[in-house]
C-alpha positions, 0 to 999 in steps of 0.5 A, a space after each residue: 892671535 898669531 901664536 894661537 894660529 900657529 898652535 892650531 896649525 902645529 896641532 893639525 900637522 901632528 894630527 895628519 902625521 899621526 893619521 898617515 902613520 895609523 893608515 900605514 899601519 892598518 894597511 900593513 896589517 891588512 896585507 899581513 892578514 891577506 897573505 897569511 889567510 891565503 897561505 892558511 887556506 893552501 896549507 894543512 896547518 894549525 898555525 893561525 894568523 898573527 899580525 904585528 899591529 896592536 890596533 884592537 880592531 885589526 886584532 879582533 878581525 884577525 881573531 874572527 878569521 882565526 875562528 873561521 879557519 879553525 872551523 874550516 880546518 875541522 870540516 876539511 878533516 872531517 870531509 877528508 876522513 869521510 871521503 877516505 873511508 868511502 873510497 876504502 869501502 868502495 875498494 873493498 866491496 868491488 874487490 869482494 864482488 870479483 870472487 863470486 862473479 868469477 865463480 858465476 862465470 865459471 859455472 856459466 861456462 860449464 852450463 854452456 857445455 850441457 844439453 839445453 832446451 831452446 828456452 834454457 839457451 836463451 835464459 843462459 845467454 841473458 844471464 851471461 850478458 848481464 854477468 859480463 856487464 856486472 863484471 865490467 862495471 865492478 872492474 871500472 869501480 875498482 879502478 876508480 877507487 884505487 886511482 882516487 885513493 892511492 897516490 901513484 908515483 908519477 914517472 915523468 918522461 919525454 912523451 911524444 903526443 903524436 905517437 901515444 895518440 897513434 898507439 891508442 888509436 891502433 888499439 881501438 882499430 877493431 872496435 872502431 871497425 865493429 862500430 863502423 866508425 872511421 876516425 878522422 885524425 889531424 896531427 901536425 908533422 912536428 913532434 909534440 913532446 911533453 914531460 908526462 907519465 906514458 902509462 897514465 896518458 894512454 889510460 886517459 886516451 883509452 877512457 876518452 875513446 871509450 866515451 866517444 864509442 858510447 855517445 858517438 852517432 857514428 863519427 869521430 874527429 881527433 885533432 892534435 894541435 902544436 900547442 899540446 891541445 887534443 880535441 876529440 869531437 863527435 856528433 851526439 844528438 841525444 845530449 845537451 850542454 848540461 849533460 856534457 859539463 857533467 860527464 866528469 862527475 863521478 857516477 854520472 851517466 847519460 841514459 843512452 850509456 846504460 852499461 857504464 858507471 860514469 867513472 871513465 872520464 872521472 878517472 881521466 880528469 884525475 890523471 890529467 890533473 895529476 900531470 898538471 893538465 886540463 880536460 873539459 867538455 863542450 857541446 855545440 850544435 849536437 857535437 860533443 868535444 872533449 878538450 885535453 891540454 898539456 901545457 
């Protein structure tokens, strides 16, 4: 009886050791799958998940994940190709529109020098106004397609955010005066320096300020913090929270901004992320705030 009892204990001990080793191997396989799966999602590679464990269930799991990775890779390539073709088409179309628009503007200049009736003068003014809007939208569309399809080499250099912001505001002085907007600017005395592309930063500021001119109810507050965050705030009674969050969507426009393609903030978002920054919008108590941050 005692011999039988010791046999059972020995058997149970061996079984526990086997189960313990089995669990360790399964955990190791699970970690391998997790790490490789995460790596495959980040990389554009044909390498599939491979595990060292011989357990048929874990290998079956790995095989199923590999099937999904193949499908995901196919869809990703199809999307990338379609997106690239669309951007190339937009670039070509917007570029082709420039030539006839330039010709139209030239003939309009000639017509303005001719003797015209009062009605003809009024019609010509309307045509000129619509042509200028179309030129502006075509140019904005062209710039967006170029920015989003070409990988611009970023020239990182030490940039003082205070100075760059002052330069941008100075460039918009005449427009602010025309719109009767007096920006309220708050900056720290300390120079806030970041490694950025200066031209790209000015482009971001220009697009954000242009957006403020479109939606502002007559005010603009700009705050630069020592953390590197820049906040552009203005009252915009005709907006809501949903519209504010969609301002960075391509081609999205609020109805009041009928002369815009809705690409300005999309371009700003692309450029900001290329320099490892973040940009977001929030709407609270009829105040629209654009938060730009470079860590």
